[in-house]
All heavy atoms as a GROMACS GRO file, in nm:
protein
  626
    1MET      N    1   9.206   8.454   6.183
    1MET     CA    2   9.247   8.359   6.284
    1MET      C    3   9.211   8.411   6.423
    1MET      O    4   9.160   8.337   6.505
    1MET     CB    5   9.397   8.336   6.273
    1MET     CG    6   9.452   8.241   6.377
    1MET     SD    7   9.412   8.069   6.352
    1MET     CE    8   9.519   8.031   6.217
    2ALA      N    9   9.237   8.540   6.449
    2ALA     CA   10   9.207   8.597   6.579
    2ALA      C   11   9.058   8.596   6.608
    2ALA      O   12   9.015   8.570   6.720
    2ALA     CB   13   9.262   8.739   6.588
    3ARG      N   14   8.977   8.621   6.506
    3ARG     CA   15   8.832   8.621   6.525
    3ARG      C   16   8.782   8.479   6.556
    3ARG      O   17   8.697   8.462   6.644
    3ARG     CB   18   8.763   8.674   6.400
    3ARG     CG   19   8.614   8.679   6.419
    3ARG     CD   20   8.544   8.755   6.314
    3ARG     NE   21   8.402   8.757   6.349
    3ARG     CZ   22   8.305   8.765   6.264
    3ARG    NH1   23   8.331   8.779   6.138
    3ARG    NH2   24   8.181   8.763   6.303
    4ALA      N   25   8.835   8.381   6.488
    4ALA     CA   26   8.795   8.243   6.514
    4ALA      C   27   8.832   8.202   6.656
    4ALA      O   28   8.752   8.138   6.726
    4ALA     CB   29   8.860   8.150   6.413
    5LYS      N   30   8.949   8.241   6.700
    5LYS     CA   31   8.992   8.209   6.835
    5LYS      C   32   8.902   8.277   6.939
    5LYS      O   33   8.863   8.216   7.038
    5LYS     CB   34   9.138   8.250   6.857
    5LYS     CG   35   9.236   8.158   6.787
    5LYS     CD   36   9.378   8.208   6.797
    5LYS     CE   37   9.431   8.203   6.936
    5LYS     NZ   38   9.574   8.235   6.945
    6SER      N   39   8.866   8.402   6.913
    6SER     CA   40   8.781   8.473   7.009
    6SER      C   41   8.640   8.413   7.012
    6SER      O   42   8.578   8.407   7.119
    6SER     CB   43   8.776   8.622   6.978
    6SER     OG   44   8.707   8.646   6.858
    7ILE      N   45   8.590   8.367   6.900
    7ILE     CA   46   8.458   8.303   6.896
    7ILE      C   47   8.460   8.174   6.977
    7ILE      O   48   8.368   8.146   7.055
    7ILE     CB   49   8.413   8.276   6.750
    7ILE    CG1   50   8.379   8.407   6.681
    7ILE    CG2   51   8.294   8.180   6.746
    7ILE    CD1   52   8.354   8.395   6.533
    8ILE      N   53   8.566   8.096   6.962
    8ILE     CA   54   8.579   7.972   7.038
    8ILE      C   55   8.587   8.002   7.187
    8ILE      O   56   8.519   7.940   7.269
    8ILE     CB   57   8.700   7.890   6.991
    8ILE    CG1   58   8.676   7.836   6.850
    8ILE    CG2   59   8.730   7.775   7.087
    8ILE    CD1   60   8.796   7.770   6.786
    9LEU      N   61   8.670   8.099   7.224
    9LEU     CA   62   8.687   8.132   7.366
    9LEU      C   63   8.558   8.188   7.427
    9LEU      O   64   8.529   8.163   7.545
    9LEU     CB   65   8.801   8.231   7.384
    9LEU     CG   66   8.940   8.174   7.362
    9LEU    CD1   67   9.045   8.284   7.366
    9LEU    CD2   68   8.970   8.068   7.466
   10ASP      N   69   8.481   8.263   7.350
   10ASP     CA   70   8.355   8.317   7.400
   10ASP      C   71   8.249   8.207   7.418
   10ASP      O   72   8.159   8.220   7.500
   10ASP     CB   73   8.299   8.423   7.306
   10ASP     CG   74   8.376   8.553   7.314
   10ASP    OD1   75   8.449   8.573   7.414
   10ASP    OD2   76   8.364   8.635   7.221
   11GLY      N   77   8.263   8.100   7.344
   11GLY     CA   78   8.162   7.994   7.347
   11GLY      C   79   8.184   7.886   7.450
   11GLY      O   80   8.102   7.798   7.465
   12VAL      N   81   8.295   7.891   7.524
   12VAL     CA   82   8.321   7.787   7.623
   12VAL      C   83   8.312   7.845   7.764
   12VAL      O   84   8.324   7.965   7.784
   12VAL     CB   85   8.460   7.722   7.603
   12VAL    CG1   86   8.467   7.652   7.469
   12VAL    CG2   87   8.571   7.821   7.617
   13LYS      N   88   8.293   7.758   7.859
   13LYS     CA   89   8.285   7.800   7.999
   13LYS      C   90   8.425   7.830   8.052
   13LYS      O   91   8.525   7.785   7.997
   13LYS     CB   92   8.219   7.691   8.082
   13LYS     CG   93   8.074   7.670   8.042
   13LYS     CD   94   8.004   7.576   8.133
   13LYS     CE   95   7.859   7.564   8.086
   13LYS     NZ   96   7.778   7.490   8.174
   14ASP      N   97   8.430   7.907   8.158
   14ASP     CA   98   8.557   7.955   8.212
   14ASP      C   99   8.653   7.844   8.253
   14ASP      O  100   8.774   7.858   8.237
   14ASP     CB  101   8.533   8.046   8.332
   14ASP     CG  102   8.466   8.176   8.294
   14ASP    OD1  103   8.477   8.215   8.175
   14ASP    OD2  104   8.405   8.240   8.381
   15HIS      N  105   8.601   7.733   8.303
   15HIS     CA  106   8.690   7.626   8.347
   15HIS      C  107   8.754   7.550   8.230
   15HIS      O  108   8.849   7.476   8.250
   15HIS     CB  109   8.617   7.530   8.441
   15HIS     CG  110   8.514   7.446   8.373
   15HIS    ND1  111   8.387   7.492   8.345
   15HIS    CD2  112   8.519   7.320   8.326
   15HIS    CE1  113   8.319   7.397   8.285
   15HIS    NE2  114   8.396   7.291   8.272
   16VAL      N  115   8.704   7.570   8.110
   16VAL     CA  116   8.758   7.502   7.992
   16VAL      C  117   8.869   7.586   7.926
   16VAL      O  118   8.958   7.531   7.861
   16VAL     CB  119   8.645   7.474   7.890
   16VAL    CG1  120   8.698   7.410   7.764
   16VAL    CG2  121   8.539   7.386   7.954
   17VAL      N  122   8.867   7.715   7.946
   17VAL     CA  123   8.959   7.807   7.878
   17VAL      C  124   9.106   7.766   7.895
   17VAL      O  125   9.180   7.763   7.797
   17VAL     CB  126   8.935   7.953   7.923
   17VAL    CG1  127   9.042   8.045   7.870
   17VAL    CG2  128   8.798   7.999   7.877
   18PRO      N  129   9.153   7.731   8.016
   18PRO     CA  130   9.295   7.694   8.028
   18PRO      C  131   9.335   7.572   7.944
   18PRO      O  132   9.451   7.560   7.903
   18PRO     CB  133   9.312   7.664   8.177
   18PRO     CG  134   9.200   7.731   8.245
   18PRO     CD  135   9.088   7.736   8.146
   19HIS      N  136   9.240   7.486   7.916
   19HIS     CA  137   9.271   7.366   7.838
   19HIS      C  138   9.293   7.396   7.690
   19HIS      O  139   9.359   7.319   7.621
   19HIS     CB  140   9.158   7.263   7.851
   19HIS     CG  141   9.142   7.210   7.989
   19HIS    ND1  142   9.227   7.118   8.044
   19HIS    CD2  143   9.049   7.238   8.084
   19HIS    CE1  144   9.189   7.091   8.167
   19HIS    NE2  145   9.080   7.163   8.194
   20ILE      N  146   9.236   7.505   7.643
   20ILE     CA  147   9.247   7.531   7.499
   20ILE      C  148   9.335   7.652   7.466
   20ILE      O  149   9.377   7.666   7.352
   20ILE     CB  150   9.108   7.548   7.435
   20ILE    CG1  151   9.032   7.665   7.494
   20ILE    CG2  152   9.029   7.420   7.446
   20ILE    CD1  153   8.902   7.695   7.425
   21THR      N  154   9.364   7.738   7.562
   21THR     CA  155   9.444   7.858   7.531
   21THR      C  156   9.591   7.826   7.508
   21THR      O  157   9.663   7.911   7.455
   21THR     CB  158   9.434   7.963   7.643
   21THR    OG1  159   9.467   7.903   7.767
   21THR    CG2  160   9.296   8.024   7.646
   22GLU      N  161   9.634   7.708   7.544
   22GLU     CA  162   9.773   7.672   7.519
   22GLU      C  163   9.800   7.646   7.371
   22GLU      O  164   9.914   7.639   7.330
   22GLU     CB  165   9.812   7.550   7.603
   22GLU     CG  166   9.727   7.429   7.576
   22GLU     CD  167   9.740   7.321   7.681
   22GLU    OE1  168   9.767   7.353   7.798
   22GLU    OE2  169   9.724   7.204   7.644
   23ASN      N  170   9.696   7.634   7.292
   23ASN     CA  171   9.710   7.613   7.148
   23ASN      C  172   9.714   7.748   7.077
   23ASN      O  173   9.645   7.842   7.114
   23ASN     CB  174   9.592   7.530   7.095
   23ASN     CG  175   9.589   7.393   7.159
   23ASN    OD1  176   9.686   7.320   7.155
   23ASN    ND2  177   9.478   7.359   7.220
   24ASP      N  178   9.795   7.756   6.972
   24ASP     CA  179   9.815   7.882   6.901
   24ASP      C  180   9.715   7.906   6.790
   24ASP      O  181   9.683   8.020   6.758
   24ASP     CB  182   9.956   7.885   6.841
   24ASP     CG  183  10.063   7.883   6.948
   24ASP    OD1  184  10.036   7.934   7.060
   24ASP    OD2  185  10.173   7.832   6.922
   25ARG      N  186   9.665   7.801   6.730
   25ARG     CA  187   9.577   7.816   6.614
   25ARG      C  188   9.435   7.775   6.651
   25ARG      O  189   9.412   7.693   6.739
   25ARG     CB  190   9.629   7.730   6.500
   25ARG     CG  191   9.773   7.767   6.464
   25ARG     CD  192   9.828   7.677   6.360
   25ARG     NE  193   9.758   7.707   6.236
   25ARG     CZ  194   9.769   7.634   6.128
   25ARG    NH1  195   9.845   7.528   6.127
   25ARG    NH2  196   9.703   7.665   6.019
   26ALA      N  197   9.338   7.833   6.580
   26ALA     CA  198   9.197   7.805   6.606
   26ALA      C  199   9.166   7.657   6.582
   26ALA      O  200   9.089   7.596   6.657
   26ALA     CB  201   9.108   7.893   6.520
   27ASN      N  202   9.226   7.599   6.480
   27ASN     CA  203   9.203   7.458   6.450
   27ASN      C  204   9.252   7.370   6.565
   27ASN      O  205   9.186   7.273   6.603
   27ASN     CB  206   9.273   7.420   6.319
   27ASN     CG  207   9.240   7.279   6.277
   27ASN    OD1  208   9.130   7.230   6.303
   27ASN    ND2  209   9.334   7.213   6.213
   28GLU      N  210   9.366   7.404   6.622
   28GLU     CA  211   9.420   7.328   6.734
   28GLU      C  212   9.330   7.343   6.857
   28GLU      O  213   9.311   7.248   6.934
   28GLU     CB  214   9.561   7.374   6.767
   28GLU     CG  215   9.662   7.341   6.659
   28GLU     CD  216   9.796   7.408   6.682
   28GLU    OE1  217   9.806   7.492   6.773
   28GLU    OE2  218   9.891   7.374   6.610
   29MET      N  219   9.275   7.463   6.875
   29MET     CA  220   9.183   7.486   6.986
   29MET      C  221   9.058   7.400   6.970
   29MET      O  222   9.008   7.340   7.065
   29MET     CB  223   9.144   7.633   6.994
   29MET     CG  224   9.256   7.724   7.036
   29MET     SD  225   9.215   7.898   7.020
   29MET     CE  226   9.122   7.922   7.170
   30TRP      N  227   9.009   7.393   6.847
   30TRP     CA  228   8.889   7.313   6.819
   30TRP      C  229   8.917   7.165   6.844
   30TRP      O  230   8.833   7.094   6.901
   30TRP     CB  231   8.844   7.336   6.676
   30TRP     CG  232   8.719   7.262   6.643
   30TRP    CD1  233   8.706   7.152   6.566
   30TRP    CD2  234   8.587   7.295   6.690
   30TRP    NE1  235   8.575   7.112   6.561
   30TRP    CE2  236   8.500   7.198   6.636
   30TRP    CE3  237   8.536   7.395   6.771
   30TRP    CZ2  238   8.364   7.199   6.662
   30TRP    CZ3  239   8.400   7.395   6.796
   30TRP    CH2  240   8.316   7.298   6.742
   31GLU      N  241   9.032   7.117   6.801
   31GLU     CA  242   9.068   6.977   6.823
   31GLU      C  243   9.079   6.946   6.972
   31GLU      O  244   9.038   6.839   7.018
   31GLU     CB  245   9.198   6.943   6.751
   31GLU     CG  246   9.187   6.943   6.599
   31GLU     CD  247   9.088   6.841   6.546
   31GLU    OE1  248   9.082   6.728   6.600
   31GLU    OE2  249   9.016   6.874   6.450
   32ALA      N  250   9.134   7.040   7.049
   32ALA     CA  251   9.144   7.021   7.194
   32ALA      C  252   9.006   7.012   7.256
   32ALA      O  253   8.982   6.930   7.347
   32ALA     CB  254   9.225   7.134   7.256
   33LEU      N  255   8.912   7.094   7.210
   33LEU     CA  256   8.775   7.087   7.260
   33LEU      C  257   8.710   6.954   7.226
   33LEU      O  258   8.640   6.894   7.310
   33LEU     CB  259   8.691   7.200   7.200
   33LEU     CG  260   8.701   7.335   7.267
   33LEU    CD1  261   8.627   7.439   7.185
   33LEU    CD2  262   8.648   7.330   7.408
   34LYS      N  263   8.732   6.906   7.105
   34LYS     CA  264   8.675   6.778   7.066
   34LYS      C  265   8.727   6.666   7.155
   34LYS      O  266   8.650   6.583   7.202
   34LYS     CB  267   8.708   6.748   6.919
   34LYS     CG  268   8.617   6.818   6.823
   34LYS     CD  269   8.644   6.792   6.677
   34LYS     CE  270   8.714   6.670   6.637
   34LYS     NZ  271   8.737   6.658   6.492
   35LYS      N  272   8.857   6.665   7.180
   35LYS     CA  273   8.916   6.562   7.266
   35LYS      C  274   8.863   6.572   7.408
   35LYS      O  275   8.839   6.471   7.474
   35LYS     CB  276   9.067   6.574   7.267
   35LYS     CG  277   9.134   6.526   7.141
   35LYS     CD  278   9.283   6.540   7.151
   35LYS     CE  279   9.350   6.505   7.020
   35LYS     NZ  280   9.494   6.528   7.025
   36LEU      N  281   8.844   6.694   7.454
   36LEU     CA  282   8.798   6.716   7.591
   36LEU      C  283   8.656   6.664   7.612
   36LEU      O  284   8.625   6.605   7.715
   36LEU     CB  285   8.806   6.864   7.623
   36LEU     CG  286   8.784   6.906   7.767
   36LEU    CD1  287   8.891   6.848   7.857
   36LEU    CD2  288   8.785   7.058   7.776
   37TYR      N  289   8.569   6.684   7.514
   37TYR     CA  290   8.428   6.650   7.531
   37TYR      C  291   8.388   6.518   7.468
   37TYR      O  292   8.282   6.465   7.499
   37TYR     CB  293   8.339   6.762   7.477
   37TYR     CG  294   8.333   6.879   7.570
   37TYR    CD1  295   8.406   6.993   7.545
   37TYR    CD2  296   8.256   6.873   7.684
   37TYR    CE1  297   8.402   7.101   7.631
   37TYR    CE2  298   8.251   6.980   7.771
   37TYR     CZ  299   8.324   7.093   7.743
   37TYR     OH  300   8.319   7.198   7.830
   38GLN      N  301   8.466   6.463   7.381
   38GLN     CA  302   8.427   6.341   7.312
   38GLN      C  303   8.413   6.225   7.410
   38GLN      O  304   8.315   6.153   7.408
   38GLN     CB  305   8.528   6.307   7.203
   38GLN     CG  306   8.478   6.205   7.106
   38GLN     CD  307   8.567   6.199   6.984
   38GLN    OE1  308   8.685   6.233   6.992
   38GLN    NE2  309   8.514   6.156   6.874
   39HIS      N  310   8.510   6.209   7.497
   39HIS     CA  311   8.505   6.100   7.594
   39HIS      C  312   8.392   6.123   7.693
   39HIS      O  313   8.322   6.031   7.732
   39HIS     CB  314   8.640   6.089   7.665
   39HIS     CG  315   8.649   5.973   7.757
   39HIS    ND1  316   8.647   5.844   7.712
   39HIS    CD2  317   8.656   5.966   7.892
   39HIS    CE1  318   8.656   5.762   7.815
   39HIS    NE2  319   8.661   5.834   7.925
   40THR      N  320   8.374   6.247   7.734
   40THR     CA  321   8.270   6.281   7.830
   40THR      C  322   8.131   6.250   7.775
   40THR      O  323   8.046   6.200   7.848
   40THR     CB  324   8.280   6.430   7.868
   40THR    OG1  325   8.411   6.455   7.916
   40THR    CG2  326   8.180   6.467   7.974
   41SER      N  327   8.109   6.277   7.647
   41SER     CA  328   7.976   6.253   7.592
   41SER      C  329   7.944   6.104   7.591
   41SER      O  330   7.830   6.065   7.611
   41SER     CB  331   7.964   6.312   7.453
   41SER     OG  332   8.044   6.243   7.361
   42MET      N  333   8.045   6.019   7.570
   42MET     CA  334   8.022   5.875   7.572
   42MET      C  335   7.984   5.831   7.714
   42MET      O  336   7.891   5.751   7.733
   42MET     CB  337   8.146   5.800   7.526
   42MET     CG  338   8.129   5.650   7.526
   42MET     SD  339   8.001   5.591   7.416
   42MET     CE  340   8.089   5.593   7.263
   43GLN      N  341   8.052   5.884   7.814
   43GLN     CA  342   8.020   5.850   7.952
   43GLN      C  343   7.880   5.898   7.988
   43GLN      O  344   7.805   5.827   8.055
   43GLN     CB  345   8.121   5.911   8.048
   43GLN     CG  346   8.256   5.845   8.043
   43GLN     CD  347   8.357   5.917   8.131
   43GLN    OE1  348   8.339   6.034   8.164
   43GLN    NE2  349   8.462   5.848   8.167
   44ARG      N  350   7.847   6.020   7.946
   44ARG     CA  351   7.714   6.074   7.975
   44ARG      C  352   7.606   5.990   7.908
   44ARG      O  353   7.500   5.966   7.965
   44ARG     CB  354   7.704   6.219   7.930
   44ARG     CG  355   7.785   6.313   8.016
   44ARG     CD  356   7.777   6.454   7.965
   44ARG     NE  357   7.641   6.504   7.950
   44ARG     CZ  358   7.574   6.568   8.043
   44ARG    NH1  359   7.629   6.593   8.157
   44ARG    NH2  360   7.451   6.609   8.019
   45ARG      N  361   7.632   5.944   7.788
   45ARG     CA  362   7.534   5.862   7.716
   45ARG      C  363   7.511   5.730   7.789
   45ARG      O  364   7.399   5.684   7.804
   45ARG     CB  365   7.583   5.837   7.574
   45ARG     CG  366   7.476   5.785   7.484
   45ARG     CD  367   7.521   5.776   7.342
   45ARG     NE  368   7.627   5.868   7.310
   45ARG     CZ  369   7.711   5.854   7.209
   45ARG    NH1  370   7.700   5.753   7.128
   45ARG    NH2  371   7.807   5.941   7.187
   46MET      N  372   7.620   5.669   7.837
   46MET     CA  373   7.608   5.543   7.909
   46MET      C  374   7.534   5.563   8.042
   46MET      O  375   7.451   5.480   8.080
   46MET     CB  376   7.747   5.483   7.933
   46MET     CG  377   7.811   5.430   7.806
   46MET     SD  378   7.983   5.382   7.824
   46MET     CE  379   7.981   5.276   7.963
   47LEU      N  380   7.562   5.673   8.111
   47LEU     CA  381   7.493   5.703   8.236
   47LEU      C  382   7.344   5.725   8.211
   47LEU      O  383   7.260   5.673   8.283
   47LEU     CB  384   7.554   5.826   8.303
   47LEU     CG  385   7.486   5.876   8.428
   47LEU    CD1  386   7.499   5.774   8.540
   47LEU    CD2  387   7.545   6.009   8.470
   48LEU      N  388   7.312   5.802   8.109
   48LEU     CA  389   7.172   5.828   8.075
   48LEU      C  390   7.099   5.699   8.041
   48LEU      O  391   6.988   5.675   8.087
   48LEU     CB  392   7.163   5.925   7.958
   48LEU     CG  393   7.024   5.956   7.906
   48LEU    CD1  394   6.938   6.020   8.014
   48LEU    CD2  395   7.032   6.045   7.784
   49GLU      N  396   7.163   5.614   7.963
   49GLU     CA  397   7.101   5.486   7.926
   49GLU      C  398   7.075   5.402   8.050
   49GLU      O  399   6.967   5.343   8.065
   49GLU     CB  400   7.191   5.411   7.829
   49GLU     CG  401   7.132   5.281   7.781
   49GLU     CD  402   7.221   5.210   7.682
   49GLU    OE1  403   7.312   5.273   7.624
   49GLU    OE2  404   7.200   5.089   7.662
   50ASN      N  405   7.171   5.400   8.141
   50ASN     CA  406   7.154   5.323   8.264
   50ASN      C  407   7.041   5.379   8.349
   50ASN      O  408   6.959   5.304   8.404
   50ASN     CB  409   7.285   5.323   8.344
   50ASN     CG  410   7.280   5.230   8.462
   50ASN    OD1  411   7.209   5.130   8.460
   50ASN    ND2  412   7.353   5.264   8.567
   51GLN      N  413   7.033   5.512   8.361
   51GLN     CA  414   6.925   5.574   8.439
   51GLN      C  415   6.789   5.545   8.377
   51GLN      O  416   6.692   5.515   8.449
   51GLN     CB  417   6.945   5.724   8.447
   51GLN     CG  418   7.055   5.766   8.540
   51GLN     CD  419   7.075   5.916   8.538
   51GLN    OE1  420   7.047   5.983   8.438
   51GLN    NE2  421   7.126   5.969   8.647
   52LEU      N  422   6.780   5.552   8.245
   52LEU     CA  423   6.651   5.528   8.179
   52LEU      C  424   6.608   5.382   8.190
   52LEU      O  425   6.490   5.352   8.207
   52LEU     CB  426   6.658   5.571   8.033
   52LEU     CG  427   6.661   5.721   8.010
   52LEU    CD1  428   6.684   5.750   7.863
   52LEU    CD2  429   6.534   5.788   8.058
   53ARG      N  430   6.704   5.292   8.182
   53ARG     CA  431   6.670   5.149   8.194
   53ARG      C  432   6.625   5.113   8.335
   53ARG      O  433   6.539   5.026   8.354
   53ARG     CB  434   6.788   5.062   8.155
   53ARG     CG  435   6.815   5.058   8.008
   53ARG     CD  436   6.936   4.969   7.979
   53ARG     NE  437   6.976   4.982   7.842
   53ARG     CZ  438   6.940   4.898   7.746
   53ARG    NH1  439   6.865   4.794   7.776
   53ARG    NH2  440   6.981   4.915   7.623
   54SER      N  441   6.684   5.176   8.436
   54SER     CA  442   6.653   5.140   8.574
   54SER      C  443   6.530   5.214   8.630
   54SER      O  444   6.478   5.174   8.733
   54SER     CB  445   6.773   5.165   8.664
   54SER     OG  446   6.803   5.302   8.670
   55TYR      N  447   6.485   5.320   8.564
   55TYR     CA  448   6.373   5.398   8.615
   55TYR      C  449   6.242   5.330   8.578
   55TYR      O  450   6.215   5.304   8.462
   55TYR     CB  451   6.377   5.540   8.561
   55TYR     CG  452   6.279   5.632   8.628
   55TYR    CD1  453   6.298   5.670   8.759
   55TYR    CD2  454   6.168   5.677   8.562
   55TYR    CE1  455   6.207   5.752   8.823
   55TYR    CE2  456   6.077   5.760   8.624
   55TYR     CZ  457   6.097   5.797   8.755
   55TYR     OH  458   6.007   5.878   8.818
   56GLN      N  459   6.161   5.300   8.680
   56GLN     CA  460   6.033   5.234   8.656
   56GLN      C  461   5.923   5.309   8.728
   56GLN      O  462   5.945   5.369   8.833
   56GLN     CB  463   6.036   5.090   8.708
   56GLN     CG  464   6.132   5.001   8.633
   56GLN     CD  465   6.130   4.860   8.688
   56GLN    OE1  466   6.057   4.831   8.782
   56GLN    NE2  467   6.210   4.774   8.631
   57MET      N  468   5.808   5.302   8.672
   57MET     CA  469   5.690   5.363   8.734
   57MET      C  470   5.648   5.278   8.854
   57MET      O  471   5.635   5.156   8.843
   57MET     CB  472   5.578   5.374   8.633
   57MET     CG  473   5.462   5.456   8.676
   57MET     SD  474   5.352   5.483   8.537
   57MET     CE  475   5.233   5.589   8.612
   58GLN      N  476   5.628   5.343   8.968
   58GLN     CA  477   5.587   5.272   9.090
   58GLN      C  478   5.436   5.249   9.090
   58GLN      O  479   5.361   5.325   9.028
   58GLN     CB  480   5.628   5.353   9.213
   58GLN     CG  481   5.777   5.380   9.223
   58GLN     CD  482   5.859   5.253   9.232
   58GLN    OE1  483   5.820   5.160   9.300
   58GLN    NE2  484   5.970   5.249   9.161
   59LYS      N  485   5.396   5.149   9.158
   59LYS     CA  486   5.253   5.117   9.167
   59LYS      C  487   5.180   5.233   9.235
   59LYS      O  488   5.224   5.283   9.337
   59LYS     CB  489   5.235   4.989   9.248
   59LYS     CG  490   5.099   4.929   9.238
   59LYS     CD  491   5.093   4.797   9.309
   59LYS     CE  492   5.055   4.693   9.206
   59LYS     NZ  493   5.041   4.561   9.263
   60GLY      N  494   5.076   5.280   9.174
   60GLY     CA  495   4.997   5.389   9.229
   60GLY      C  496   5.051   5.528   9.194
   60GLY      O  497   4.992   5.628   9.231
   61GLU      N  498   5.164   5.534   9.124
   61GLU     CA  499   5.222   5.664   9.088
   61GLU      C  500   5.144   5.723   8.970
   61GLU      O  501   5.106   5.652   8.878
   61GLU     CB  502   5.369   5.646   9.049
   61GLU     CG  503   5.442   5.774   9.018
   61GLU     CD  504   5.590   5.750   8.986
   61GLU    OE1  505   5.631   5.635   8.972
   61GLU    OE2  506   5.661   5.849   8.975
   62GLN      N  507   5.122   5.852   8.976
   62GLN     CA  508   5.052   5.920   8.868
   62GLN      C  509   5.143   5.930   8.745
   62GLN      O  510   5.266   5.933   8.757
   62GLN     CB  511   5.011   6.060   8.912
   62GLN     CG  512   4.911   6.061   9.026
   62GLN     CD  513   4.776   6.004   8.982
   62GLN    OE1  514   4.730   6.028   8.870
   62GLN    NE2  515   4.712   5.928   9.070
   63PHE      N  516   5.083   5.938   8.629
   63PHE     CA  517   5.159   5.940   8.505
   63PHE      C  518   5.236   6.070   8.485
   63PHE      O  519   5.350   6.069   8.439
   63PHE     CB  520   5.066   5.914   8.385
   63PHE     CG  521   5.140   5.898   8.257
   63PHE    CD1  522   5.214   5.784   8.232
   63PHE    CD2  523   5.136   5.997   8.160
   63PHE    CE1  524   5.283   5.769   8.113
   63PHE    CE2  525   5.204   5.984   8.041
   63PHE     CZ  526   5.278   5.868   8.019
   64ASP      N  527   5.173   6.183   8.519
   64ASP     CA  528   5.238   6.313   8.497
   64ASP      C  529   5.369   6.328   8.575
   64ASP      O  530   5.470   6.370   8.519
   64ASP     CB  531   5.143   6.428   8.528
   64ASP     CG  532   5.034   6.441   8.422
   64ASP    OD1  533   5.054   6.392   8.309
   64ASP    OD2  534   4.930   6.500   8.454
   65PRO      N  535   5.373   6.296   8.706
   65PRO     CA  536   5.501   6.306   8.778
   65PRO      C  537   5.606   6.209   8.722
   65PRO      O  538   5.725   6.242   8.715
   65PRO     CB  539   5.466   6.270   8.922
   65PRO     CG  540   5.321   6.295   8.935
   65PRO     CD  541   5.264   6.268   8.798
   66PHE      N  542   5.562   6.090   8.681
   66PHE     CA  543   5.655   5.993   8.622
   66PHE      C  544   5.715   6.048   8.494
   66PHE      O  545   5.836   6.043   8.473
   66PHE     CB  546   5.581   5.862   8.594
   66PHE     CG  547   5.665   5.760   8.524
   66PHE    CD1  548   5.761   5.689   8.592
   66PHE    CD2  549   5.646   5.734   8.389
   66PHE    CE1  550   5.839   5.594   8.528
   66PHE    CE2  551   5.722   5.640   8.323
   66PHE     CZ  552   5.820   5.569   8.393
   67LEU      N  553   5.631   6.105   8.410
   67LEU     CA  554   5.679   6.163   8.285
   67LEU      C  555   5.771   6.282   8.312
   67LEU      O  556   5.871   6.301   8.242
   67LEU     CB  557   5.560   6.206   8.199
   67LEU     CG  558   5.588   6.242   8.055
   67LEU    CD1  559   5.652   6.127   7.982
   67LEU    CD2  560   5.458   6.281   7.986
   68GLY      N  561   5.739   6.361   8.414
   68GLY     CA  562   5.825   6.472   8.452
   68GLY      C  563   5.963   6.426   8.494
   68GLY      O  564   6.064   6.488   8.460
   69GLN      N  565   5.969   6.315   8.569
   69GLN     CA  566   6.098   6.259   8.610
   69GLN      C  567   6.177   6.210   8.489
   69GLN      O  568   6.299   6.229   8.482
   69GLN     CB  569   6.078   6.143   8.708
   69GLN     CG  570   6.042   6.188   8.846
   69GLN     CD  571   6.157   6.255   8.914
   69GLN    OE1  572   6.167   6.377   8.914
   69GLN    NE2  573   6.245   6.177   8.970
   70LEU      N  574   6.111   6.149   8.393
   70LEU     CA  575   6.179   6.104   8.271
   70LEU      C  576   6.237   6.222   8.195
   70LEU      O  577   6.349   6.216   8.144
   70LEU     CB  578   6.083   6.025   8.182
   70LEU     CG  579   6.054   5.882   8.223
   70LEU    CD1  580   5.955   5.820   8.127
   70LEU    CD2  581   6.180   5.800   8.230
   71LYS      N  582   6.159   6.329   8.187
   71LYS     CA  583   6.208   6.450   8.119
   71LYS      C  584   6.328   6.509   8.192
   71LYS      O  585   6.422   6.557   8.129
   71LYS     CB  586   6.097   6.554   8.106
   71LYS     CG  587   5.992   6.518   8.005
   71LYS     CD  588   5.885   6.624   7.996
   71LYS     CE  589   5.778   6.586   7.897
   71LYS     NZ  590   5.672   6.688   7.889
   72GLU      N  591   6.326   6.504   8.325
   72GLU     CA  592   6.437   6.555   8.404
   72GLU      C  593   6.564   6.473   8.381
   72GLU      O  594   6.673   6.528   8.368
   72GLU     CB  595   6.400   6.553   8.553
   72GLU     CG  596   6.502   6.620   8.642
   72GLU     CD  597   6.454   6.621   8.785
   72GLU    OE1  598   6.340   6.663   8.810
   72GLU    OE2  599   6.532   6.579   8.871
   73ILE      N  600   6.550   6.342   8.374
   73ILE     CA  601   6.664   6.255   8.343
   73ILE      C  602   6.719   6.288   8.205
   73ILE      O  603   6.839   6.299   8.185
   73ILE     CB  604   6.625   6.107   8.353
   73ILE    CG1  605   6.599   6.068   8.499
   73ILE    CG2  606   6.734   6.018   8.294
   73ILE    CD1  607   6.542   5.930   8.516
   74ARG      N  608   6.629   6.305   8.109
   74ARG     CA  609   6.671   6.336   7.973
   74ARG      C  610   6.748   6.467   7.966
   74ARG      O  611   6.850   6.477   7.897
   74ARG     CB  612   6.550   6.342   7.882
   74ARG     CG  613   6.586   6.375   7.737
   74ARG     CD  614   6.470   6.425   7.660
   74ARG     NE  615   6.426   6.553   7.716
   74ARG     CZ  616   6.312   6.613   7.685
   74ARG    NH1  617   6.229   6.556   7.602
   74ARG    NH2  618   6.281   6.727   7.738
   75ASP      N  619   6.699   6.568   8.035
   75ASP     CA  620   6.763   6.698   8.031
   75ASP      C  621   6.894   6.697   8.107
   75ASP      O  622   6.989   6.759   8.074
   75ASP     CB  623   6.672   6.806   8.086
   75ASP     CG  624   6.548   6.826   7.997
   75ASP    OD1  625   6.552   6.784   7.880
   75ASP    OD2  626   6.449   6.883   8.047
   0.00000   0.00000   0.00000
């Protein structure tokens, strides 16, 4: 149990640690992480979709910079 908890704590960023350390068991810590990021991933997906739909190649724009911008949005 202690090893699982330490693996979870090592794998998250410092600002997330207070949200999950209040749980005693590794399973509870994992569930707290899922709740914390599940909603965020849906928002990020919607934002990404909106950015990709609204991004258009401008007249006279080269293909390589346009493709680079698309990759940047994706990342």
